[in-house]
C-alpha angles and dihedrals in degrees: 000000000000128000141156123253108246107171134005133178110200091196095059097021090228130123146125141265133208118230116222090262090057097257111145119223124185124221131200130219096268091059091049093046091049090062094056094232125148099195139010126200124202110258096033116130111240139183116229135187122209133204118183090347091304123116110243099172136030119184137150117278110240127188 
């Protein structure tokens, strides 16, 4: 699923994304770490994976 990075705290590696319908979803450090990213800027398009309505992976969306 695709989303847009909304917030990100590089100290805690937590943040939130906005789904395309505007719904915000938070993510925790393990989801960020699973994507292998070092940094995330608000506005970047990301790919997320969900399990039980919880984000388990955040990575950059590539075309």
